[in-house]
C-alpha positions as CSV (number, residue, x, y, z in Angstrom):
1,X,-0.1,-21.7,-14.0
2,X,0.4,-20.2,-10.6
3,X,3.2,-17.8,-10.4
4,X,5.6,-18.1,-7.4
5,X,6.9,-14.8,-6.0
6,X,10.6,-14.1,-6.2
7,X,12.9,-11.6,-4.5
8,X,11.8,-8.1,-5.1
9,X,8.3,-8.8,-6.3
10,X,5.5,-6.5,-5.2
11,X,2.6,-8.4,-3.6
12,X,-0.9,-7.1,-3.3
13,X,-4.1,-8.3,-1.7
14,X,-7.5,-6.6,-1.3
15,X,-8.2,-5.2,2.1
16,X,-11.6,-3.6,2.0
17,X,-11.5,-0.7,-0.6
18,X,-7.7,-0.5,-0.5
19,X,-4.8,-2.8,-1.4
20,X,-2.4,-4.1,1.1
21,X,1.2,-4.2,-0.2
22,X,4.3,-6.1,0.7
23,X,7.7,-7.0,-0.9
24,X,9.0,-10.5,-1.4
25,X,12.4,-11.1,0.2
26,X,14.5,-14.2,0.3
27,X,13.2,-15.1,3.8
28,X,9.6,-13.9,3.6
29,X,7.5,-10.8,2.9
30,X,8.2,-7.4,4.3
31,X,5.1,-5.4,5.2
32,X,3.4,-3.3,7.9
33,X,-0.1,-3.4,9.4
34,X,-1.9,-1.2,11.9
35,X,-0.7,-1.9,15.4
36,X,2.7,-3.1,14.4
37,X,6.1,-2.1,13.0
38,X,7.5,-3.4,9.7
39,X,8.0,-7.1,9.9
40,X,8.9,-10.1,7.7
41,X,6.2,-12.8,7.6
42,X,5.1,-15.8,5.7
43,X,2.8,-15.7,2.7
44,X,0.0,-17.1,4.9
45,X,0.4,-14.2,7.3
46,X,0.6,-11.6,4.6
47,X,-2.4,-12.9,2.5
48,X,-4.6,-13.8,5.5
49,X,-6.2,-16.5,3.4
50,X,-7.1,-14.0,0.7
51,X,-6.1,-14.1,-3.0
52,X,-3.1,-12.0,-3.8
53,X,-1.4,-10.7,-6.9
54,X,2.3,-10.8,-7.8
55,X,3.8,-7.9,-9.7
56,X,7.1,-9.0,-11.1
57,X,9.9,-6.5,-10.7
58,X,12.8,-6.8,-13.1
59,X,16.4,-5.8,-12.3
60,X,15.9,-5.5,-8.6
61,X,19.0,-4.1,-6.9
62,X,19.4,-6.7,-4.1
63,X,21.8,-4.7,-1.9
64,X,19.9,-1.4,-2.0
65,X,16.6,-3.2,-1.3
66,X,17.9,-5.2,1.6
67,X,19.7,-2.1,3.0
68,X,16.3,-0.2,3.0
69,X,14.6,-3.2,4.7
70,X,17.2,-3.3,7.4
71,X,17.0,0.4,7.9
72,X,13.2,0.3,8.3
73,X,13.4,-2.6,10.7
74,X,16.1,-0.8,12.7
75,X,13.9,2.3,13.1
76,X,11.1,0.2,14.5
77,X,8.5,2.8,13.4
78,X,4.9,1.8,13.9
79,X,2.2,1.9,11.3
80,X,0.8,5.4,10.7
81,X,-1.9,5.8,8.0
82,X,-0.7,9.1,6.6
83,X,3.1,8.7,6.8
84,X,4.0,5.0,7.3
85,X,1.5,2.7,5.8
86,X,2.1,-0.5,3.8
87,X,2.3,1.4,0.5
88,X,4.8,3.8,1.9
89,X,6.9,0.9,3.1
90,X,6.7,-1.1,-0.2
91,X,7.6,1.9,-2.3
92,X,10.5,2.8,0.0
93,X,11.9,-0.7,-0.1
94,X,11.6,-1.0,-3.9
95,X,12.3,2.6,-5.0
96,X,13.8,4.5,-2.0
97,X,10.8,6.9,-1.9
98,X,8.0,6.8,0.7
99,X,4.9,7.5,-1.3
100,X,1.3,6.3,-1.1
101,X,-0.7,6.8,-4.3
102,X,-3.8,5.4,-2.7
103,X,-3.6,8.3,-0.1
104,X,-3.1,10.8,-2.9
105,X,-6.1,9.4,-4.8
106,X,-8.2,9.6,-1.5
107,X,-7.1,13.3,-1.0
108,X,-8.2,14.2,-4.5
109,X,-11.6,12.4,-3.9
110,X,-12.0,14.1,-0.5
111,X,-11.3,17.5,-2.2
112,X,-13.8,16.8,-4.9
113,X,-16.4,15.8,-2.3
114,X,-15.8,19.0,-0.4
115,X,-16.4,21.0,-3.5
116,X,-19.5,19.1,-4.5
117,X,-21.1,19.4,-1.1
118,X,-19.9,22.9,-0.1
119,X,-23.4,24.3,0.3
120,X,-24.8,21.3,2.1
121,X,-25.3,20.7,5.8
122,X,-22.3,19.2,7.8
123,X,-23.7,15.6,7.8
124,X,-24.2,15.6,4.0
125,X,-20.8,17.2,3.6
126,X,-19.1,14.5,5.8
127,X,-20.9,11.7,3.9
128,X,-19.9,13.3,0.6
129,X,-16.2,13.5,1.3
130,X,-16.1,10.0,2.8
131,X,-17.9,8.5,-0.3
132,X,-15.8,10.4,-2.8
133,X,-12.6,9.6,-1.0
134,X,-13.3,5.9,-0.9
135,X,-14.6,5.9,-4.5
136,X,-11.4,7.7,-5.7
137,X,-9.3,4.9,-4.1
138,X,-11.4,2.2,-5.7
139,X,-11.2,3.9,-9.2
140,X,-7.5,4.5,-8.8
141,X,-6.7,0.9,-7.8
142,X,-8.9,-0.5,-10.6
143,X,-7.1,1.5,-13.2
144,X,-3.6,1.4,-11.8
145,X,-0.8,0.0,-13.9
146,X,1.8,-1.8,-11.8
147,X,4.4,-2.2,-14.5
148,X,8.0,-2.4,-13.2
């Protein structure tokens, strides 16, 4: 049986090694992508034809959630990978806190890569931090628990 998203659900779809996140509202899905500000779109625009997952959120506070969505739309801030990405936006809408666990995992992976390649030439070091950063995101997303 296919689940239909309801107000306050977290939506996820794969986007390369990372997950793209959005939040189901009454009139569409709130999310942000590179080159744009937060917007409310259809499921087709959010999913871009890719499979997506629905993480059901219980006891969603409708007023607080919508207040945060309207606040973000009013700010009209554009996408910024390190401070205003889709995960920051989804977490702020749902929980009032702008966090990106995927970025945190990447930072840990990059740090581990830097330690592992500290005595290597710069090209090996660059490759090492890139690979360990991407690997950390993949491992984190594969093991992540999205419980409400």
